[in-house]
N, C-alpha and C positions, 0 to 999 in steps of 0.2 A: 300776217293777218291772224287775229284771234276771232274765234267763233264761240260765243258764250250762250248757254242755254240754261234757263232756270224754270223748272216745271215740277209742280206737286211736291215741293221740298227737295227736289234733286237739282244738283248743279253740275253741269258739264262745261268743260273748257277744251277746245280743240285749237290747234295752231296749224296754219298753212305756211310753210317756209317760202323763201324766195325761189326755190326751184320747184314749187308746188307739191312738195311732200306734205301729206296731211297726218297729223299726230294727235292722238287722244291723250291730253295731259291729265285730265281729272274727270271723274264721274263718282259722285258720292252724295250723301244727304247732309253735307256741310259745305260751305263755300271754299273756293280755291284759294290757297295762299301760294303765290309764286315762289319758287325756289330755284336757284341757279344751279344747274347741273355741271356746266362748263366742261362738257365732254360730248362731242358730237356723236360718237359711237353709242353712248348711253342714251342720249336724246332720241337717237334713231330707233331705240327699242320701245318707244311709246307709240305702238302702232294703233291703227284703226281696224286693220284687217290683214289676215295672213292668207296668201294665195301661192300655190305651187302648181305649174304646168309641167308636163312631161318634157324632157330634153332641156330643161332650164336649170341653172345653177342654184345652189344653196349658198348664201353669202355669209352665213353666221355659223360659229361653232355651235353644234345643236345636239348631237347624240339622238335620243329618241324624241326630242322636242320638235314640235311642228312650228318652227320659226325659220326666218331667213330665206324662205323660198322666193324665186322669181316666177312671175313678174311682180309679186307683192311689194317688193322694195323699190320698184321703179314706177309704181303707179303714180299718175299725176292728177291732182285735185282739179276738177273742172267747175263744179258749182255744188250748191245744195238747195233743196226746196222744202219748204214747210207748208203744212196744211192742217186742217182739223177735220176729224170724222167723228162718228158717234161715240167712239172709245175715248178720244182725246187728241192730243197734239201728235202729229205724224211728220217725221223728217226723213228725207233721203239724201245721202251723200253720194255724188256722182264722180267716179274716178275712171282713168283711162290709161291703158298701156300703149305707149307710142310705138312699140315694135310689133306687137301682134294685133293691135286695134281692139283688144278685148275692152269691154265696158264693165266695170264693177260698180254695183249700187249697194250701199250699206244702208239698211232700213232700221229705223227706230220708231217704235209705237209706244207712246205713253198712254196712261189711263188715268182719267181725272180723279184726283183725290187719293191716288195710291203711289207709294214710293217704289214703284217697280216699272220696268219697261221690258217690252218683247223685242227681240232683235233677230234679224236674219240677213243674209247677203245673196245677191243674185249676180251672175256673170253672163254676159252676152258676147258671143263671138261675132264681132262686127268686121272681122277680117276676111281674107280670102282662103286661108288654109284651115284645116281641121286642128282643133286644139285638144290636147289630152289633159284633163283636169284630175289631179292627184289629191289636192287638199284645198279647202275653202272654209275659213272660219265663219261661224255665225256671230261670234262676239270676241272682242279682245280688249282688255283693260290693263294698263300698267299702274304702277304706284299704289299697289294694294296696301302697302304698309306705311303710307305717307303720314297718317295721323298718329300723334304721340312722339315721345322722345326715346323710349326704350328700344333696344335691338329687336328686330323682328322675331327672332327665335325665342325671345322672352315674352313678348306680348301677344303673339298670334297663336291661335289654336284652330285647328281644322276639325270639323265634326262630319263624320262619314256614316251614312246609313246602310250598314251591312245587312245583307239579305241572303237567305237561301230558302229552299222549300220548307214551310212550316216555322221558319225563323225570321219572318220579314220584319224590316224596320228596326233592327237592333243597333242603335247609335253608339259609336264610340268616338271620343275626342282625343287628339294628339297635338303635341307641339310639332313644329316643322322638323326639329332635330330628331324627335322620336321616329319620324318617317324617313330619316337619312338625309334631310336637306339642311345644310349648315350655314352659318351666318357669314362665312368667309367665301362663299361661292364667287368665283371671278366670272366664269362663263360656264354655267352649269350644264352638265350632261344629265344631271339628276333632275327629276321632276316629281311632284306629288300629283297624282292623277287618278281619275276614275275613268273606266272604259268598259265597253260591252260589245261583244261581237256575237251576233245571232239574233234569233227571233223572240227570245225572252229578255225583255229590256231591263229587268231588275232581279236577275237570278243571283247576282253577287253583290251588287250595290244598286240602290235605287238611283235613277238618273238625276241626282240633285246632290248638294252639299251645302254646308254653312262655314264661313270663315268668321272667326271671333277675334276682335282686338280687345284683350282684357284690360289694357291700359285706359282706353277711351270708351269701353262698353259699346263698341260699334260692331255691327253684324252686317255681313253680306251673304245672301242666300241666292242660289241659282238652280235651275232645272233646265234639262234638255228634253224637248218634246218630240220623241220618236220611239215607236214601239219596236225598233230593231237596234242597230249598232249606233254607238254614240261615244264621245270623248270629251273630257275636260282635263286641263292640266294647269298646275301652278308651278312656275320656275322663275328664273331670272338671270340677269347679268349684274354683277356687283350689287348695288343697292336698288336696282330696278326690279321689283317683283311684279309679275304679271299673272293674269288669269285669262285662259283662252277656252272657249266653248265651241263644240262643232258636233255635226253628225258624223257619218262614216268618212274615213279617209283610206288612202292606199296603204300606208304603213301598218296601221293598226287593224283594219277591217276588210282588206281585199276589195276596196272600193276604188273604181277608176271610171271616168266618164268622158267619153268623146263628144266634143261639140262641133258640129259642122257649121259652116258659115251661116249666120242668121239664127242659130239655136241659142237657147238660154237654159241655164241651170240655176235653181234656187235651193239654198240649204234648208235644213230642218230649223224650225224656229227654237229660240232659247229665251229664257227669261231671267232677270237679275233684280233682286229686291235689296233694299238698304233700310237700316234703322239704327238708333241708339237706344240703349235702355237695357232690356232683357231679351233673351231668346224668343220669348213669347211675342215680342213686338215685330220682329222680322218675319215670324211665321204668320202673324196677322196680315202683314203686307202681301206676303206670297199667297195666302189663301184668298184674300180679297182680289188679287189678280187672277187667280184660278177661277173665281166665280164670274169674273168679267169675260174670260175667253170661253167659258163653257156654253154649250148649246142650251138656250132657254127651254125649260121643261117643267111640267107640273110635279114630277116625282121629287125634285129637290126642293119643292115647297111643301108638299103634303107628307113626305116621309112615311109611306105606308109600311106597316109591320109585315114581314115576310116569313112564312114557314117554308122550310126546305126540307125534304125527307132524307137527305143524305147523311149529315154528320152525326156520328154516334147514334144512328137510327137505321135506316134500311141499307145504307152503304151501296147503293147501285143495284138493288135487287127488289124492285117494286112490283107489286101485283094489286089487282083490284081488292082482293081480300085484305091485304096489309094496309092499303091506302085508306079505306073507309073509316076505321077507328081513328087513324091519325087526323084525317080531315075533320071528324067530329070534335076531336080534342083541340085542334088548332083553332077552329071556330069558337069553341067555348072559351079559350084563353084570350080571344080578341084579335087574332091574326086577320090580315086583310088580303094577303096574297098567299097562294099555296103552290109551291113549285115541286113538280115530280122530277126528281133529278135523274141521273144516268140509269140506263138499263131498260127504258120503256120500249125500245125499238128492237129487242132481241129476245129470243126465247131462252137463251142460256148465257154462256160467257160471250162477251161482246167486244172485248178490247180491240182485237185486230180485224173485226168485221164491220166496223161503222162506216157509214157514208150514204146510206139510202134514207135513213131517218123515217122509216115506216113503222107504225106501231105493231107490237107483238100481240097476236091474238091469244097466244098461250098465256101471256101475263094478264091480258085484259080480254077475256072471252067475248065480251059484248062490245069491244072497241074502247079506244082511249076516250071517246066522247062520253062514255057512261060516267067515267071518273071526272072528266073536266066539267060535265054538266052538274054532277053532284057537288063539286067545289063551288060552282056558282049558286046552286040552291042554298048552300050554307053561307051565302053572303060574301064569298071571297073571289078573287080574280085568279084564274088558273094559270099555271106556268109550266114550262118544259125546259129541260136541259138539252143543249145542242153543242156540238163541237164542229162547226161548219167549215173550218179551214183545213180539215184533214180528211183522209179516206184510208180505211184499214187495208192492209195488204191482202187480206182474205175476204174483202167485201166483194159481193157479186158483181158490182159495178167496175171494180179495178181492172179486170181483164179486158173489158170492152172500152174503157176510157182512153181517149187519144193522149199521146205522149205529151202534147203541149199543155195538158191540164196540170202537170206536176213540176215541182222544182227538179232541176237536173244539175249535176256536177260531173264534169269530165265525161259527158255522154251517157251517164247513168242516172236513173231516178234516185232522188234523195229519200232515204228510208230512215225513220227515227222511231224507235219503240213500236215497230210493226205498223207504222202509218206512213203514208205518203202526205207530202205538204202540197195542197192545192195552190195554183198560181193565179192570183186574182187579176193579173195583167190580162188574162185571157177572157174575152167577152163571154165565151161559152161557160166558163166557170161562174161568172157573176150571174148569168141567166139561171143556172142550175141552183145557185144559192137563193136567188129570187124566188124560184118556185117553192123551195122548202119553207121560206118565211111566210109566203102567201098561204101555203097549205096549213101551217100550224096556227096561224092567226085566224084565217077565215073558215077553215073546216073544223079545227079542234076548239076554237074559241079561246085561244091563248092570248093573254094580255101581258105576259111576263116571260122572258126568255133568259135563262142563265147560259151565257155564251162562254164556254170553256175552251181552253187551248192547252193540251198536255204534252207537247213535244217542243224541242228546240232544234229547229231545222238547220242550224248552223249559219255560216257566213253568207249564204244565199244561193242564187242560181245563176249559171252562166248560159243558160238556154236563151238565145235571142237577146243577149245582153253584152255590154262592154266588159263587165266583170261580175264576180260573184256579188260583191257589195252593191253594185248598181242594180242588179236584178232584184235583190232584196228590198232596196229602198223603193223601186218602182212598184213592186208588189205591195209594199206597206201602204203607199199612197193610193194604189188602186183599191185596196181593202177599205181604207178610210172613206174614199169616195163612194164605194158601194154601201158602207154603213150609213153615210149621210143620206143616200137614197131611201133606205128603209125607214129612217126617221121622218123623211118628208112624206112618205106614203102612209106611215102609221105614227103620227106625232105623239100619240098616248102610249105607244107600246114601250114597256121598260125592257131594256136589254142590259143585263148585268155583265160587267166586265170580269172574267175569271180566267186565270191561267195556272192551273194547279194551285189555286189560292192567289197569292200576290206576285206572281212572276212577271206580270206586265203592269206594274204600277207606274204609269207614265201619262203625261197630259197630251200625247197625240190621241190616245184612246179616251182618257178621262175628260177631254174637251167635248167628247160625244156622249159616252155613257154616263148615266146618272148615278151609278153606284159601282163600287169595286169590291170584290171579295178580297179581304185583307189577308186571309191565311187559311190553309187546311190543317192547322194545328189541332190535334185531337185531345191534348191536355188542357183542361180549362184553366189551370193555374198559369200555365205559360201563355195561354191566349190572353190573359189579363195584361201582361207586359206588352204584347203586340197591339192590343187595343188602346193601351195608354199612349202609344207612339203614333198611332195611325193618322191623326190629323196633322202630323208634321209632313206626311207624304201626300195628303190630299185633303180636301175640305171635309169636315166631319159629317156633313149630310151625304157624302158619297162613300163613307167608310163603313162597309157592311161587315159586321162582326158575328161570328157564330155564338149562340147561346144554347147549350144542349145539356140540360139536366140529365144525369145519369139514371139508369134503371135502379142501381144500388148505390145511392149516396145519401148524405145527410142534408139537413136543411141549410147549413152553411154553404154547402157545395152549390145548392140552387142559387142562393143569394149572390155568391161570387160569380157564377155563370151569368145571371141576369145583369149584374153590374158591368160585366164586360161590354155589353152592347147598349146600355140605356142612354149613354151620352152621344151615341153615334147612330148607326142604322141596325136595327134588330133583325138578324138572321136566325130565327127561332128554329130549333130542331130538337131531337131527342124524342124518346118514347113517352110523350106526354100522357097518353091514355093509360099508362101503367104506373104513374107516380101516385104516391100516397096523397091524401087530401091536403095535408098540411103543406107539403112540398109544391103541389099543384096550385095552392092558394098564393104562394110566393111568386110563381110565374105569372099568375093572373094579375096580382097586384102591380108587378113591374110593368107589364104591358099597359095596364090601365093608367099608371102614373106617367109613363112615356107619352101616351096619346093625349092625356088631359093637361099635363103640365110641361113637359120637356121638349117635345119635338117642335113646337111652335117657335122656339128660340134658336134652334140649331142652325138654320140656314143664314142667320144674321150674327152668329157668334164669332168670338175671337178665342184662340186657344190659350190655356193657362196651365202652366206646369209648376204647381205649388212647391215641389221639391227642388226646383231649379235645375233639373236634370231630366233626361229621358229615362225611361224604365229599361231595365235589363233583367234577364232571366234569373240572375243570381241575387237580385234584390229581395229583401224580405218585405218591403213595403212598396207599393206603386201608388202614384196619384196623377190624376189628369182631370182637367175641367175645361170649362169655357165660360166667358162672360158675355152677357147680352142685357141691355136695358138696365144697367146698374146692378145686376145681380151676377154672382158667380155660382154655377152649379159644378160640383166636383165629386169625383169618386175617389174612395180610398180603399185599396186592396191590402189586406194583411195576410201574410203567409204564416210563418212559424217564427216570429222574431224573439230575440232574448228580451228586448225591452218592449213593453206594451204601449208605449206612448210614441207618437210621431208628431213632429213639429213641421208646420206647413208655412210657407211665406206668402202673405197676402199684403204686399206693400201698398197696394191700391187703397187699402183701408187703414193705413197708418194714421195714428192720432185721431181715430174716429171710433165711436161706439158701434158695435155691429150686432146684427141679429143672425144667429145660426140656427138652422132648422134641418132635422133629419127628413130627407125626402123618401128614401127607401132603405130598408123596410121601416115603415112609419112607426111601428110600436115597439121597436127594438131599443136596447139600452145603449148609451154612449156617455162619455164624459168629455169636457172641453175646458180649456183655459186660454183667455184672449190677452195677449200682450199688446196693448193699444199703442205704446211708444214705438215699438219696432214692427208692428204689423204682422206678428207671428201668432199662429193658432196651434196649440197643442191638443191632440185628440187621443182618445183611448176607447176601445170597446173590446168586449169579450170575444172569445172564440179564436180558432186558427182556421186558415184557409177560407176566410170570410171577407166581407166587404160591407160598405155603406156608401150612399149617395146623399150629399148635403147641398144645402142652398145657403150662401152667405151674402148679406147685404148690409149697408149701413142703416142705423136707426133713424 
């Protein structure tokens, strides 16, 4: 029996064999062309789901690959059900294990008008014995390399978003062979993979990747939506190449879950998007999907301009005396939110003493309310920094706090960088966090919270848990539920997602938070590369980028700094009150331009990479933009190149006359040449370590 699904330009074909084995033969943005494999063992690798229970066999040659586990390969198709909800078409596939009576449900959610779907899997123990669950995939797709005639190692390239503290979103692309996966793999023990263990979801790789077929100009992009441990792998048997996505598992992440009779476990959700054309196109599909799953909120429509006193400014040492001139300057520049960053709760060094979140009267002699009220008087919304998931080892609360408030491993509390990790599975921890949010919002008048998280608590907690990984996943889900409650109580409260910058850039959190700190990079030139890539990892209206004019810099430095943030979310900082008048004017012009011209389009925009590549720190030119309502706004950053001319690809306007306008700085010089036949724009402008923002449209 064949099951065929055509939805939003996506084509899926599944086959149910005579013995009720269900196989996913095809899922892509082009129709299925049947091909005869004539090898039952190979056909059997076209799975819909992978499942491994404790005490069960692995029937495939596997190595580190998560394949061949039982009962996954003996699951029997029962039926499937289709319905429609507010998002679009929804499908569930029902499978059953005849030996354990486990029921497995594979879930696909489509989104109207988008070539992407969200997938997850649930398993219910309908038997009489406890089940030990070691692995359960959220998504599985074989035949990744079916399109085209060339060998896969010639036509396929994998794009990986490398990340580390202050170096977020640095994409590199590789052939499969460059990563050690060869064309003659018979039954591979090798895999190409991304994986994370711990509480920072993007500290080495962001939880996504892109596979490019250079022969057919086809792209497949995916993301895993968990703020903890996750896995994806590409591997294969002979010419069957597969992609598998999952949350934590036993082998990689110390995750194991016992299911008693009647209990159900559901995996973390994942998403997969498809397109033909350019990289921009698959990122458009993925970003449109991200907008669909995100909590509806005013901030992602209004895009308020935020001043934060930390970066290249007060660096966690605020006082009333220091804040007042900064507040005045931020208001003068046109900022709409003013966030007091770290340090407001302690008289001196505070790192290992956090946890109470009470204002320091030494820093603020008349109370924090004097400063927040002054922010309001200046027409801005006050904000405060919090790190609510941790407690310092030297906090006065730590000695009297019950043991079950903290993560534990092997009978001892987990300590990382002089902090304990609070366990949000505990209702008392959630009540404690509730009180903090209520106090800062209702007593201090705060409408913006920068929610930071500066530790990696590792694989998880085994306190009252089946395993370390299970404890972590349960905590993560409890934290998300707590976060949902805060937004229900205070729907207009903005809570920024920050983890030492961008160490948790994932859509478990970003489906709730309206904006994300993209980096703590202190070098404004390097920040340009991070900013240029940011909307590959999240929607541009969520990508908060620091702009911090230096005390001792030139006017080109100010322009570069402002261009970093103008196409995304402005996180203004720096000692604005101390800038010269001409440099201050550049800040003011940028914010005015952002508010009057740019931000209205960002929530409906699609990303554009005019250099047909992501930015890297070693590049001498960066460029990023977005298109909306027939116009392309784009930034060009220039470091110190040998050649003063850069050529950009705007194939959208091929064979058309165009109008090119300098958006920022409006009165500065530039030269251009338009190749109408090829849709190529050549640009040149004076200076080094400088930038420009342009608008391009057809006449």
